[in-house]
Backbone of each chain as nested JSON, in Angstrom:
{
  "chains": [
    {"id": "A", "residues": [
      {"number": 1, "name": "MET", "atoms": {"N": [109.78, 71.269, -18.196], "CA": [108.463, 70.72, -17.894], "C": [108.574, 69.271, -17.413]}},
      {"number": 2, "name": "ILE", "atoms": {"N": [109.453, 68.513, -18.07], "CA": [109.634, 67.108, -17.681], "C": [110.235, 67.0, -16.269]}},
      {"number": 3, "name": "VAL", "atoms": {"N": [111.246, 67.841, -16.009], "CA": [111.89, 67.809, -14.679], "C": [110.896, 68.24, -13.607]}},
      {"number": 4, "name": "PHE", "atoms": {"N": [110.152, 69.311, -13.899], "CA": [109.15, 69.808, -12.953], "C": [108.092, 68.727, -12.685]}},
      {"number": 5, "name": "SER", "atoms": {"N": [107.612, 68.097, -13.745], "CA": [106.605, 67.04, -13.602], "C": [107.135, 65.88, -12.78]}},
      {"number": 6, "name": "LEU", "atoms": {"N": [108.392, 65.557, -12.997], "CA": [109.019, 64.455, -12.266], "C": [109.033, 64.737, -10.767]}},
      {"number": 7, "name": "PHE", "atoms": {"N": [109.475, 65.938, -10.403], "CA": [109.535, 66.311, -8.984], "C": [108.138, 66.316, -8.353]}},
      {"number": 8, "name": "VAL", "atoms": {"N": [107.208, 66.992, -9.007], "CA": [105.865, 67.161, -8.425], "C": [105.152, 65.819, -8.319]}},
      {"number": 9, "name": "SER", "atoms": {"N": [105.24, 64.986, -9.368], "CA": [104.549, 63.694, -9.315], "C": [105.186, 62.782, -8.266]}},
      {"number": 10, "name": "THR", "atoms": {"N": [106.498, 62.869, -8.101], "CA": [107.159, 62.065, -7.063], "C": [106.646, 62.449, -5.681]}},
      {"number": 11, "name": "VAL", "atoms": {"N": [106.635, 63.764, -5.4], "CA": [106.205, 64.224, -4.072], "C": [104.734, 63.872, -3.833]}},
      {"number": 12, "name": "PHE", "atoms": {"N": [103.882, 64.103, -4.831], "CA": [102.454, 63.798, -4.659], "C": [102.221, 62.305, -4.447]}},
      {"number": 13, "name": "ALA", "atoms": {"N": [102.923, 61.491, -5.214], "CA": [102.731, 60.036, -5.101], "C": [103.151, 59.543, -3.718]}},
      {"number": 14, "name": "VAL", "atoms": {"N": [104.283, 60.023, -3.242], "CA": [104.777, 59.58, -1.931], "C": [103.894, 60.13, -0.804]}},
      {"number": 15, "name": "LEU", "atoms": {"N": [103.355, 61.326, -1.039], "CA": [102.515, 61.965, -0.022], "C": [101.159, 61.275, 0.124]}},
      {"number": 16, "name": "THR", "atoms": {"N": [100.598, 60.836, -0.996], "CA": [99.214, 60.335, -0.949], "C": [99.091, 58.813, -0.896]}},
      {"number": 17, "name": "ARG", "atoms": {"N": [100.177, 58.094, -1.126], "CA": [100.117, 56.627, -1.079], "C": [101.15, 56.101, -0.085]}},
      {"number": 18, "name": "ASP", "atoms": {"N": [100.79, 55.024, 0.602], "CA": [101.7, 54.45, 1.593], "C": [102.493, 53.262, 1.048]}},
      {"number": 19, "name": "ASP", "atoms": {"N": [101.863, 52.482, 0.185], "CA": [102.528, 51.298, -0.353], "C": [103.471, 51.687, -1.5]}},
      {"number": 20, "name": "PRO", "atoms": {"N": [104.731, 51.243, -1.441], "CA": [105.698, 51.631, -2.485], "C": [105.243, 51.308, -3.91]}},
      {"number": 21, "name": "LYS", "atoms": {"N": [104.574, 50.159, -4.079], "CA": [104.106, 49.779, -5.421], "C": [103.027, 50.76, -5.91]}},
      {"number": 22, "name": "GLU", "atoms": {"N": [102.12, 51.086, -4.996], "CA": [101.066, 52.056, -5.342], "C": [101.67, 53.429, -5.638]}},
      {"number": 23, "name": "GLN", "atoms": {"N": [102.718, 53.769, -4.905], "CA": [103.39, 55.065, -5.131], "C": [103.953, 55.137, -6.546]}},
      {"number": 24, "name": "ILE", "atoms": {"N": [104.584, 54.033, -6.978], "CA": [105.188, 54.012, -8.319], "C": [104.106, 54.124, -9.402]}},
      {"number": 25, "name": "VAL", "atoms": {"N": [103.03, 53.338, -9.232], "CA": [101.949, 53.347, -10.234], "C": [101.295, 54.728, -10.3]}},
      {"number": 26, "name": "PHE", "atoms": {"N": [100.944, 55.268, -9.128], "CA": [100.281, 56.571, -9.093], "C": [101.215, 57.674, -9.605]}},
      {"number": 27, "name": "GLY", "atoms": {"N": [102.494, 57.603, -9.211], "CA": [103.479, 58.595, -9.67], "C": [103.638, 58.563, -11.179]}},
      {"number": 28, "name": "ALA", "atoms": {"N": [103.686, 57.351, -11.75], "CA": [103.83, 57.216, -13.207], "C": [102.601, 57.772, -13.93]}},
      {"number": 29, "name": "ARG", "atoms": {"N": [101.413, 57.493, -13.385], "CA": [100.18, 58.012, -14.009], "C": [100.134, 59.534, -13.928]}},
      {"number": 30, "name": "LEU", "atoms": {"N": [100.544, 60.05, -12.788], "CA": [100.551, 61.503, -12.598], "C": [101.553, 62.168, -13.555]}},
      {"number": 31, "name": "PHE", "atoms": {"N": [102.73, 61.56, -13.656], "CA": [103.763, 62.082, -14.549], "C": [103.27, 62.07, -15.993]}},
      {"number": 32, "name": "GLY", "atoms": {"N": [102.67, 60.954, -16.404], "CA": [102.113, 60.855, -17.759], "C": [101.025, 61.896, -17.989]}},
      {"number": 33, "name": "GLY", "atoms": {"N": [100.204, 62.104, -16.967], "CA": [99.135, 63.104, -17.061], "C": [99.688, 64.507, -17.245]}},
      {"number": 34, "name": "PHE", "atoms": {"N": [100.738, 64.82, -16.492], "CA": [101.376, 66.141, -16.617], "C": [101.907, 66.356, -18.035]}},
      {"number": 35, "name": "ILE", "atoms": {"N": [102.644, 65.356, -18.526], "CA": [103.268, 65.482, -19.847], "C": [102.184, 65.544, -20.937]}},
      {"number": 36, "name": "GLY", "atoms": {"N": [101.198, 64.636, -20.818], "CA": [100.11, 64.615, -21.804], "C": [99.35, 65.937, -21.825]}},
      {"number": 37, "name": "ALA", "atoms": {"N": [99.018, 66.449, -20.634], "CA": [98.285, 67.715, -20.556], "C": [99.125, 68.865, -21.115]}},
      {"number": 38, "name": "GLY", "atoms": {"N": [100.428, 68.828, -20.842], "CA": [101.321, 69.881, -21.356], "C": [101.345, 69.907, -22.873]}},
      {"number": 39, "name": "ILE", "atoms": {"N": [101.453, 68.709, -23.466], "CA": [101.49, 68.621, -24.935], "C": [100.136, 69.025, -25.528]}},
      {"number": 40, "name": "LEU", "atoms": {"N": [99.066, 68.539, -24.911], "CA": [97.714, 68.851, -25.401], "C": [97.437, 70.362, -25.346]}},
      {"number": 41, "name": "ILE", "atoms": {"N": [97.739, 70.979, -24.215], "CA": [97.493, 72.419, -24.067], "C": [98.392, 73.206, -25.024]}},
      {"number": 42, "name": "GLY", "atoms": {"N": [99.627, 72.708, -25.205], "CA": [100.538, 73.347, -26.156], "C": [99.967, 73.378, -27.564]}},
      {"number": 43, "name": "TRP", "atoms": {"N": [99.403, 72.245, -27.978], "CA": [98.816, 72.18, -29.33], "C": [97.54, 73.014, -29.422]}},
      {"number": 44, "name": "LEU", "atoms": {"N": [96.751, 73.042, -28.342], "CA": [95.514, 73.871, -28.353], "C": [95.857, 75.351, -28.471]}},
      {"number": 45, "name": "LEU", "atoms": {"N": [96.981, 75.743, -27.884], "CA": [97.366, 77.163, -27.915], "C": [98.091, 77.525, -29.211]}},
      {"number": 46, "name": "TYR", "atoms": {"N": [98.515, 76.499, -29.954], "CA": [99.325, 76.72, -31.156], "C": [98.68, 77.693, -32.156]}},
      {"number": 47, "name": "PRO", "atoms": {"N": [97.367, 77.567, -32.456], "CA": [96.795, 78.479, -33.469], "C": [96.6, 79.902, -32.973]}},
      {"number": 48, "name": "LEU", "atoms": {"N": [96.672, 80.102, -31.667], "CA": [96.419, 81.458, -31.146], "C": [97.59, 82.386, -31.464]}},
      {"number": 49, "name": "PRO", "atoms": {"N": [97.304, 83.591, -31.949], "CA": [98.392, 84.542, -32.234], "C": [98.985, 85.072, -30.932]}},
      {"number": 50, "name": "LEU", "atoms": {"N": [100.278, 85.359, -30.935], "CA": [100.943, 85.918, -29.749], "C": [100.673, 87.421, -29.645]}}
    ]},
    {"id": "B", "residues": [
      {"number": 1, "name": "MET", "atoms": {"N": [105.952, 52.44, 4.816], "CA": [106.301, 51.694, 6.012], "C": [105.934, 52.535, 7.234]}},
      {"number": 2, "name": "ARG", "atoms": {"N": [105.222, 51.917, 8.149], "CA": [104.809, 52.66, 9.332], "C": [105.58, 52.153, 10.538]}},
      {"number": 3, "name": "ALA", "atoms": {"N": [106.224, 53.048, 11.202], "CA": [106.924, 52.661, 12.418], "C": [105.974, 52.832, 13.588]}},
      {"number": 4, "name": "ALA", "atoms": {"N": [106.299, 52.156, 14.668], "CA": [105.415, 52.211, 15.836], "C": [105.282, 53.63, 16.364]}},
      {"number": 5, "name": "ALA", "atoms": {"N": [106.386, 54.385, 16.314], "CA": [106.356, 55.76, 16.832], "C": [105.366, 56.632, 16.069]}},
      {"number": 6, "name": "ALA", "atoms": {"N": [105.237, 56.354, 14.77], "CA": [104.358, 57.173, 13.938], "C": [102.891, 56.884, 14.214]}},
      {"number": 7, "name": "ASP", "atoms": {"N": [102.602, 55.695, 14.738], "CA": [101.211, 55.314, 14.946], "C": [100.628, 55.876, 16.24]}},
      {"number": 8, "name": "ARG", "atoms": {"N": [101.493, 56.372, 17.099], "CA": [100.991, 56.964, 18.343], "C": [100.464, 58.358, 18.064]}},
      {"number": 9, "name": "THR", "atoms": {"N": [99.422, 58.719, 18.783], "CA": [98.928, 60.081, 18.699], "C": [99.844, 60.962, 19.552]}},
      {"number": 10, "name": "GLN", "atoms": {"N": [100.35, 62.028, 18.958], "CA": [101.307, 62.87, 19.675], "C": [100.567, 63.902, 20.518]}},
      {"number": 11, "name": "THR", "atoms": {"N": [101.252, 64.379, 21.545], "CA": [100.673, 65.444, 22.359], "C": [100.653, 66.727, 21.539]}},
      {"number": 12, "name": "SER", "atoms": {"N": [99.839, 67.694, 21.968], "CA": [99.637, 68.902, 21.182], "C": [100.928, 69.691, 20.959]}},
      {"number": 13, "name": "SER", "atoms": {"N": [101.709, 69.876, 22.037], "CA": [102.939, 70.664, 21.89], "C": [103.934, 69.945, 20.994]}},
      {"number": 14, "name": "LEU", "atoms": {"N": [103.996, 68.617, 21.112], "CA": [104.908, 67.838, 20.268], "C": [104.459, 67.897, 18.807]}},
      {"number": 15, "name": "THR", "atoms": {"N": [103.143, 67.941, 18.61], "CA": [102.614, 68.036, 17.239], "C": [103.122, 69.306, 16.568]}},
      {"number": 16, "name": "TYR", "atoms": {"N": [103.049, 70.429, 17.295], "CA": [103.487, 71.691, 16.704], "C": [105.003, 71.73, 16.512]}},
      {"number": 17, "name": "LEU", "atoms": {"N": [105.726, 71.088, 17.431], "CA": [107.185, 70.99, 17.272], "C": [107.513, 70.156, 16.03]}},
      {"number": 18, "name": "LEU", "atoms": {"N": [106.757, 69.065, 15.864], "CA": [106.946, 68.218, 14.679], "C": [106.69, 69.01, 13.39]}},
      {"number": 19, "name": "CYS", "atoms": {"N": [105.616, 69.811, 13.416], "CA": [105.281, 70.615, 12.238], "C": [106.384, 71.635, 11.952]}},
      {"number": 20, "name": "ALA", "atoms": {"N": [106.928, 72.223, 13.012], "CA": [108.003, 73.204, 12.828], "C": [109.238, 72.539, 12.226]}},
      {"number": 21, "name": "VAL", "atoms": {"N": [109.552, 71.342, 12.719], "CA": [110.708, 70.605, 12.177], "C": [110.434, 70.219, 10.725]}},
      {"number": 22, "name": "ALA", "atoms": {"N": [109.194, 69.763, 10.458], "CA": [108.821, 69.362, 9.092], "C": [108.918, 70.548, 8.135]}},
      {"number": 23, "name": "TRP", "atoms": {"N": [108.588, 71.736, 8.633], "CA": [108.689, 72.926, 7.784], "C": [110.153, 73.3, 7.558]}},
      {"number": 24, "name": "PHE", "atoms": {"N": [110.937, 73.296, 8.648], "CA": [112.314, 73.786, 8.537], "C": [113.213, 72.823, 7.752]}},
      {"number": 25, "name": "VAL", "atoms": {"N": [113.006, 71.544, 7.967], "CA": [113.78, 70.534, 7.215], "C": [112.77, 69.725, 6.391]}},
      {"number": 26, "name": "PRO", "atoms": {"N": [112.697, 69.948, 5.086], "CA": [111.743, 69.173, 4.28], "C": [111.929, 67.67, 4.508]}},
      {"number": 27, "name": "GLY", "atoms": {"N": [110.856, 67.003, 4.912], "CA": [110.934, 65.563, 5.2], "C": [111.358, 65.247, 6.625]}},
      {"number": 28, "name": "GLY", "atoms": {"N": [111.777, 66.255, 7.379], "CA": [112.267, 66.039, 8.742], "C": [111.195, 65.49, 9.675]}},
      {"number": 29, "name": "GLY", "atoms": {"N": [109.965, 65.941, 9.49], "CA": [108.866, 65.461, 10.32], "C": [108.601, 63.98, 10.101]}},
      {"number": 30, "name": "HIS", "atoms": {"N": [108.62, 63.556, 8.851], "CA": [108.402, 62.141, 8.543], "C": [109.548, 61.292, 9.087]}},
      {"number": 31, "name": "LEU", "atoms": {"N": [110.768, 61.817, 8.976], "CA": [111.918, 61.07, 9.501], "C": [111.776, 60.904, 11.013]}},
      {"number": 32, "name": "TRP", "atoms": {"N": [111.357, 61.964, 11.689], "CA": [111.167, 61.921, 13.139], "C": [110.098, 60.884, 13.508]}},
      {"number": 33, "name": "LEU", "atoms": {"N": [109.045, 60.815, 12.695], "CA": [107.95, 59.889, 12.981], "C": [108.256, 58.462, 12.535]}},
      {"number": 34, "name": "GLY", "atoms": {"N": [109.447, 58.235, 12.042], "CA": [109.853, 56.889, 11.669], "C": [109.495, 56.485, 10.256]}},
      {"number": 35, "name": "ARG", "atoms": {"N": [108.978, 57.438, 9.471], "CA": [108.629, 57.123, 8.072], "C": [109.802, 57.516, 7.18]}},
      {"number": 36, "name": "ARG", "atoms": {"N": [110.828, 56.67, 7.233], "CA": [112.116, 57.01, 6.608], "C": [112.021, 57.176, 5.099]}},
      {"number": 37, "name": "GLN", "atoms": {"N": [111.306, 56.255, 4.446], "CA": [111.235, 56.297, 2.98], "C": [110.628, 57.618, 2.515]}},
      {"number": 38, "name": "LYS", "atoms": {"N": [109.511, 58.006, 3.129], "CA": [108.843, 59.252, 2.745], "C": [109.739, 60.445, 3.071]}},
      {"number": 39, "name": "GLY", "atoms": {"N": [110.317, 60.426, 4.266], "CA": [111.165, 61.539, 4.697], "C": [112.338, 61.777, 3.76]}},
      {"number": 40, "name": "ILE", "atoms": {"N": [112.984, 60.7, 3.372], "CA": [114.158, 60.839, 2.49], "C": [113.734, 61.364, 1.114]}},
      {"number": 41, "name": "VAL", "atoms": {"N": [112.608, 60.83, 0.603], "CA": [112.126, 61.292, -0.713], "C": [111.806, 62.788, -0.664]}},
      {"number": 42, "name": "PHE", "atoms": {"N": [111.122, 63.235, 0.393], "CA": [110.779, 64.661, 0.5], "C": [112.035, 65.515, 0.646]}},
      {"number": 43, "name": "LEU", "atoms": {"N": [112.957, 65.043, 1.467], "CA": [114.194, 65.803, 1.683], "C": [114.944, 65.998, 0.37]}},
      {"number": 44, "name": "VAL", "atoms": {"N": [115.099, 64.922, -0.375], "CA": [115.858, 64.994, -1.624], "C": [115.077, 65.778, -2.688]}},
      {"number": 45, "name": "ALA", "atoms": {"N": [113.806, 65.414, -2.892], "CA": [113.038, 66.008, -3.996], "C": [112.802, 67.511, -3.779]}},
      {"number": 46, "name": "LEU", "atoms": {"N": [112.374, 67.895, -2.583], "CA": [112.044, 69.312, -2.356], "C": [113.29, 70.184, -2.32]}},
      {"number": 47, "name": "THR", "atoms": {"N": [114.362, 69.668, -1.721], "CA": [115.605, 70.446, -1.69], "C": [116.162, 70.609, -3.103]}},
      {"number": 48, "name": "LEU", "atoms": {"N": [116.156, 69.517, -3.865], "CA": [116.648, 69.587, -5.245], "C": [115.8, 70.552, -6.086]}},
      {"number": 49, "name": "MET", "atoms": {"N": [114.493, 70.499, -5.87], "CA": [113.585, 71.369, -6.62], "C": [113.902, 72.846, -6.332]}},
      {"number": 50, "name": "PHE", "atoms": {"N": [114.129, 73.143, -5.058], "CA": [114.45, 74.513, -4.648], "C": [115.801, 74.952, -5.249]}},
      {"number": 51, "name": "VAL", "atoms": {"N": [116.796, 74.088, -5.151], "CA": [118.128, 74.407, -5.687], "C": [118.058, 74.57, -7.208]}},
      {"number": 52, "name": "PHE", "atoms": {"N": [117.28, 73.718, -7.841], "CA": [117.103, 73.794, -9.293], "C": [116.502, 75.151, -9.677]}},
      {"number": 53, "name": "GLY", "atoms": {"N": [115.537, 75.604, -8.882], "CA": [114.916, 76.909, -9.127], "C": [115.916, 78.042, -9.01]}},
      {"number": 54, "name": "LEU", "atoms": {"N": [116.789, 77.959, -8.007], "CA": [117.823, 78.997, -7.845], "C": [118.804, 78.953, -9.018]}},
      {"number": 55, "name": "TRP", "atoms": {"N": [119.142, 77.738, -9.436], "CA": [120.076, 77.567, -10.556], "C": [119.481, 78.138, -11.853]}},
      {"number": 56, "name": "LEU", "atoms": {"N": [118.166, 78.093, -11.957], "CA": [117.495, 78.635, -13.147], "C": [117.24, 80.138, -13.031]}},
      {"number": 57, "name": "GLU", "atoms": {"N": [117.976, 80.793, -12.149], "CA": [117.908, 82.254, -11.969], "C": [116.588, 82.725, -11.371]}},
      {"number": 58, "name": "GLY", "atoms": {"N": [115.936, 81.838, -10.619], "CA": [114.702, 82.246, -9.951], "C": [114.993, 83.219, -8.825]}},
      {"number": 59, "name": "ARG", "atoms": {"N": [113.931, 83.876, -8.368], "CA": [114.09, 84.926, -7.354], "C": [113.394, 84.544, -6.05]}},
      {"number": 60, "name": "LEU", "atoms": {"N": [114.032, 84.868, -4.926], "CA": [113.36, 84.754, -3.631], "C": [112.679, 86.094, -3.404]}},
      {"number": 61, "name": "PHE", "atoms": {"N": [111.37, 86.108, -3.514], "CA": [110.634, 87.373, -3.506], "C": [110.638, 88.037, -2.133]}},
      {"number": 62, "name": "PRO", "atoms": {"N": [110.662, 89.366, -2.1], "CA": [110.6, 90.084, -0.816], "C": [109.154, 90.178, -0.315]}},
      {"number": 63, "name": "PHE", "atoms": {"N": [109.009, 90.434, 0.978], "CA": [107.666, 90.588, 1.546], "C": [107.198, 92.028, 1.313]}},
      {"number": 64, "name": "ASP", "atoms": {"N": [106.763, 92.288, 0.094], "CA": [106.316, 93.625, -0.291], "C": [104.783, 93.639, -0.3]}},
      {"number": 65, "name": "MET", "atoms": {"N": [104.214, 94.176, 0.794], "CA": [102.756, 94.118, 0.946], "C": [102.023, 95.071, -0.007]}},
      {"number": 66, "name": "THR", "atoms": {"N": [102.758, 95.988, -0.641], "CA": [102.102, 96.874, -1.607], "C": [101.816, 96.135, -2.918]}},
      {"number": 67, "name": "GLN", "atoms": {"N": [102.514, 94.995, -3.114], "CA": [102.275, 94.17, -4.299], "C": [101.811, 92.78, -3.827]}},
      {"number": 68, "name": "PRO", "atoms": {"N": [100.497, 92.576, -3.771], "CA": [99.962, 91.336, -3.181], "C": [100.523, 90.053, -3.804]}},
      {"number": 69, "name": "LEU", "atoms": {"N": [100.701, 90.025, -5.114], "CA": [101.19, 88.793, -5.745], "C": [102.641, 88.508, -5.362]}},
      {"number": 70, "name": "VAL", "atoms": {"N": [103.431, 89.572, -5.216], "CA": [104.824, 89.403, -4.773], "C": [104.845, 88.889, -3.336]}},
      {"number": 71, "name": "ALA", "atoms": {"N": [103.966, 89.437, -2.491], "CA": [103.903, 88.997, -1.092], "C": [103.479, 87.528, -1.003]}},
      {"number": 72, "name": "LEU", "atoms": {"N": [102.497, 87.133, -1.839], "CA": [102.064, 85.725, -1.84], "C": [103.194, 84.802, -2.311]}},
      {"number": 73, "name": "SER", "atoms": {"N": [103.941, 85.268, -3.315], "CA": [105.084, 84.473, -3.789], "C": [106.131, 84.338, -2.689]}},
      {"number": 74, "name": "ALA", "atoms": {"N": [106.322, 85.411, -1.917], "CA": [107.294, 85.377, -0.819], "C": [106.871, 84.359, 0.229]}},
      {"number": 75, "name": "ILE", "atoms": {"N": [105.573, 84.311, 0.538], "CA": [105.072, 83.335, 1.518], "C": [105.296, 81.906, 0.991]}},
      {"number": 76, "name": "ALA", "atoms": {"N": [105.013, 81.718, -0.303], "CA": [105.23, 80.392, -0.913], "C": [106.716, 80.021, -0.875]}},
      {"number": 77, "name": "ASP", "atoms": {"N": [107.585, 80.99, -1.164], "CA": [109.036, 80.74, -1.115], "C": [109.462, 80.297, 0.283]}},
      {"number": 78, "name": "LEU", "atoms": {"N": [108.914, 80.989, 1.282], "CA": [109.279, 80.716, 2.675], "C": [108.833, 79.324, 3.108]}},
      {"number": 79, "name": "GLY", "atoms": {"N": [107.846, 78.778, 2.404], "CA": [107.3, 77.458, 2.75], "C": [108.324, 76.341, 2.738]}},
      {"number": 80, "name": "VAL", "atoms": {"N": [109.419, 76.525, 2.034], "CA": [110.408, 75.441, 1.939], "C": [111.287, 75.361, 3.196]}},
      {"number": 81, "name": "GLY", "atoms": {"N": [111.227, 76.399, 4.036], "CA": [111.899, 76.347, 5.342], "C": [113.388, 76.613, 5.31]}},
      {"number": 82, "name": "GLY", "atoms": {"N": [114.166, 75.711, 5.895], "CA": [115.616, 75.893, 6.055], "C": [116.363, 76.274, 4.793]}},
      {"number": 83, "name": "PRO", "atoms": {"N": [116.138, 75.577, 3.682], "CA": [116.857, 75.944, 2.452], "C": [116.655, 77.404, 2.051]}},
      {"number": 84, "name": "TYR", "atoms": {"N": [115.483, 77.963, 2.371], "CA": [115.213, 79.381, 2.071], "C": [116.201, 80.274, 2.821]}},
      {"number": 85, "name": "PHE", "atoms": {"N": [116.373, 80.008, 4.13], "CA": [117.261, 80.843, 4.937], "C": [118.727, 80.651, 4.537]}},
      {"number": 86, "name": "ILE", "atoms": {"N": [119.085, 79.416, 4.207], "CA": [120.459, 79.15, 3.757], "C": [120.732, 79.92, 2.465]}},
      {"number": 87, "name": "ALA", "atoms": {"N": [119.773, 79.878, 1.544], "CA": [119.94, 80.594, 0.277], "C": [120.051, 82.097, 0.508]}},
      {"number": 88, "name": "ARG", "atoms": {"N": [119.233, 82.616, 1.433], "CA": [119.29, 84.049, 1.772], "C": [120.659, 84.417, 2.339]}},
      {"number": 89, "name": "LEU", "atoms": {"N": [121.147, 83.579, 3.258], "CA": [122.448, 83.844, 3.889], "C": [123.574, 83.795, 2.866]}},
      {"number": 90, "name": "MET", "atoms": {"N": [123.422, 82.937, 1.87], "CA": [124.464, 82.81, 0.843], "C": [124.328, 83.875, -0.249]}},
      {"number": 91, "name": "GLY", "atoms": {"N": [123.288, 84.681, -0.155], "CA": [123.082, 85.737, -1.153], "C": [122.522, 85.226, -2.464]}},
      {"number": 92, "name": "ALA", "atoms": {"N": [121.982, 83.999, -2.427], "CA": [121.387, 83.435, -3.65], "C": [119.948, 83.919, -3.789]}},
      {"number": 93, "name": "GLY", "atoms": {"N": [119.367, 83.696, -4.945], "CA": [117.952, 84.01, -5.157], "C": [117.677, 85.466, -5.477]}},
      {"number": 94, "name": "ARG", "atoms": {"N": [118.68, 86.152, -5.996], "CA": [118.429, 87.549, -6.398], "C": [117.57, 87.596, -7.657]}},
      {"number": 95, "name": "GLY", "atoms": {"N": [117.679, 86.56, -8.473], "CA": [116.866, 86.47, -9.689], "C": [117.382, 87.378, -10.781]}},
      {"number": 96, "name": "ASP", "atoms": {"N": [117.398, 86.851, -11.973], "CA": [117.827, 87.647, -13.12], "C": [116.625, 87.735, -14.066]}},
      {"number": 97, "name": "VAL", "atoms": {"N": [115.938, 88.883, -13.991], "CA": [114.664, 89.005, -14.688], "C": [114.792, 88.901, -16.217]}},
      {"number": 98, "name": "VAL", "atoms": {"N": [115.983, 89.17, -16.748], "CA": [116.156, 89.061, -18.203], "C": [116.595, 87.657, -18.642]}},
      {"number": 99, "name": "ALA", "atoms": {"N": [116.89, 86.796, -17.667], "CA": [117.284, 85.423, -18.026], "C": [116.079, 84.684, -18.593]}},
      {"number": 100, "name": "ILE", "atoms": {"N": [116.332, 83.864, -19.599], "CA": [115.233, 83.159, -20.264], "C": [114.573, 82.144, -19.322]}},
      {"number": 101, "name": "THR", "atoms": {"N": [115.325, 81.707, -18.296], "CA": [114.801, 80.693, -17.37], "C": [114.219, 81.31, -16.092]}},
      {"number": 102, "name": "TYR", "atoms": {"N": [114.145, 82.635, -16.024], "CA": [113.703, 83.323, -14.797], "C": [112.353, 82.811, -14.283]}},
      {"number": 103, "name": "GLU", "atoms": {"N": [111.352, 82.774, -15.158], "CA": [110.018, 82.343, -14.724], "C": [109.992, 80.859, -14.35]}},
      {"number": 104, "name": "TYR", "atoms": {"N": [110.782, 80.056, -15.076], "CA": [110.869, 78.632, -14.737], "C": [111.457, 78.47, -13.337]}},
      {"number": 105, "name": "GLY", "atoms": {"N": [112.507, 79.248, -13.067], "CA": [113.137, 79.207, -11.745], "C": [112.152, 79.573, -10.651]}},
      {"number": 106, "name": "ASN", "atoms": {"N": [111.403, 80.645, -10.87], "CA": [110.39, 81.057, -9.888], "C": [109.381, 79.945, -9.647]}},
      {"number": 107, "name": "THR", "atoms": {"N": [108.959, 79.297, -10.742], "CA": [107.973, 78.223, -10.622], "C": [108.506, 77.08, -9.755]}},
      {"number": 108, "name": "PHE", "atoms": {"N": [109.748, 76.703, -9.969], "CA": [110.346, 75.625, -9.178], "C": [110.408, 76.013, -7.699]}},
      {"number": 109, "name": "ILE", "atoms": {"N": [110.855, 77.246, -7.42], "CA": [111.019, 77.681, -6.022], "C": [109.657, 77.756, -5.323]}},
      {"number": 110, "name": "ILE", "atoms": {"N": [108.689, 78.359, -5.993], "CA": [107.356, 78.507, -5.396], "C": [106.704, 77.132, -5.188]}},
      {"number": 111, "name": "ALA", "atoms": {"N": [106.807, 76.267, -6.198], "CA": [106.19, 74.929, -6.075], "C": [106.848, 74.128, -4.953]}},
      {"number": 112, "name": "ALA", "atoms": {"N": [108.175, 74.259, -4.794], "CA": [108.86, 73.544, -3.707], "C": [108.319, 73.996, -2.353]}},
      {"number": 113, "name": "GLY", "atoms": {"N": [108.112, 75.295, -2.197], "CA": [107.578, 75.833, -0.939], "C": [106.161, 75.358, -0.675]}},
      {"number": 114, "name": "LEU", "atoms": {"N": [105.319, 75.371, -1.695], "CA": [103.927, 74.953, -1.523], "C": [103.828, 73.45, -1.246]}},
      {"number": 115, "name": "LEU", "atoms": {"N": [104.663, 72.669, -1.931], "CA": [104.648, 71.222, -1.678], "C": [105.11, 70.921, -0.254]}},
      {"number": 116, "name": "ASN", "atoms": {"N": [106.094, 71.699, 0.236], "CA": [106.545, 71.47, 1.615], "C": [105.44, 71.806, 2.616]}},
      {"number": 117, "name": "MET", "atoms": {"N": [104.605, 72.796, 2.282], "CA": [103.471, 73.095, 3.159], "C": [102.511, 71.897, 3.227]}},
      {"number": 118, "name": "LEU", "atoms": {"N": [102.307, 71.226, 2.091], "CA": [101.464, 70.015, 2.085], "C": [102.103, 68.911, 2.932]}},
      {"number": 119, "name": "VAL", "atoms": {"N": [103.42, 68.82, 2.852], "CA": [104.144, 67.813, 3.642], "C": [103.962, 68.1, 5.138]}},
      {"number": 120, "name": "VAL", "atoms": {"N": [103.995, 69.377, 5.513], "CA": [103.782, 69.754, 6.917], "C": [102.372, 69.348, 7.363]}},
      {"number": 121, "name": "LEU", "atoms": {"N": [101.384, 69.58, 6.508], "CA": [100.011, 69.188, 6.84], "C": [99.897, 67.668, 6.999]}},
      {"number": 122, "name": "ASP", "atoms": {"N": [100.636, 66.927, 6.18], "CA": [100.639, 65.461, 6.283], "C": [101.217, 65.031, 7.629]}},
      {"number": 123, "name": "VAL", "atoms": {"N": [102.302, 65.696, 8.036], "CA": [102.914, 65.398, 9.345], "C": [101.916, 65.686, 10.464]}},
      {"number": 124, "name": "PHE", "atoms": {"N": [101.184, 66.788, 10.337], "CA": [100.177, 67.146, 11.347], "C": [99.119, 66.044, 11.455]}},
      {"number": 125, "name": "ASP", "atoms": {"N": [98.641, 65.569, 10.301], "CA": [97.629, 64.504, 10.292], "C": [98.162, 63.219, 10.915]}},
      {"number": 126, "name": "ILE", "atoms": {"N": [99.402, 62.88, 10.575], "CA": [99.995, 61.654, 11.138], "C": [100.135, 61.786, 12.655]}},
      {"number": 127, "name": "ALA", "atoms": {"N": [100.623, 62.951, 13.09], "CA": [100.832, 63.174, 14.524], "C": [99.511, 63.137, 15.295]}},
      {"number": 128, "name": "LYS", "atoms": {"N": [98.438, 63.564, 14.65], "CA": [97.12, 63.557, 15.294], "C": [96.451, 62.177, 15.223]}},
      {"number": 129, "name": "GLY", "atoms": {"N": [97.116, 61.245, 14.539], "CA": [96.573, 59.893, 14.44], "C": [95.514, 59.728, 13.376]}},
      {"number": 130, "name": "ARG", "atoms": {"N": [95.432, 60.673, 12.459], "CA": [94.407, 60.587, 11.402], "C": [94.855, 59.727, 10.231]}},
      {"number": 131, "name": "LYS", "atoms": {"N": [96.145, 59.47, 10.126], "CA": [96.643, 58.664, 9.006], "C": [97.464, 57.486, 9.524]}}
    ]}
  ]
}
């Protein structure tokens, strides 16, 4: 999940921003969002039986 | 960084040639337009993502129109361009359905193809002078 998030956030950041500084900031926020959402959804699904 | 070549509006036939190059070589369109930083990042990230998917036992799906989801996955796989054909020629991407990483591999391969399609659209916009 971390590797996937890293790749996707890198590509999205470079694709949508032109300034290198903005790319880094946006990429970091996107990466954090991916990881945070992954952990949050993981915990929400935790009580559900398989 | 914007190069002067990238700021010109391209002719229609050149635009489609650029899109074809951008599809076949991830980041190739941006490199052609003088946007080296973006081109190199796309080339490295998308190629690595695709290779990572193959390494995780992902599958290059066949164009089986009787199974719509398999056909859609095949179209997404094809989106990555050149690396797809190289992998096919090398006999990679058979996929090991019992491998624990099989679905992860598929996700990487499909996402790499879809992201490259977005990169192609970006090249189209740049070539048309919209960006």
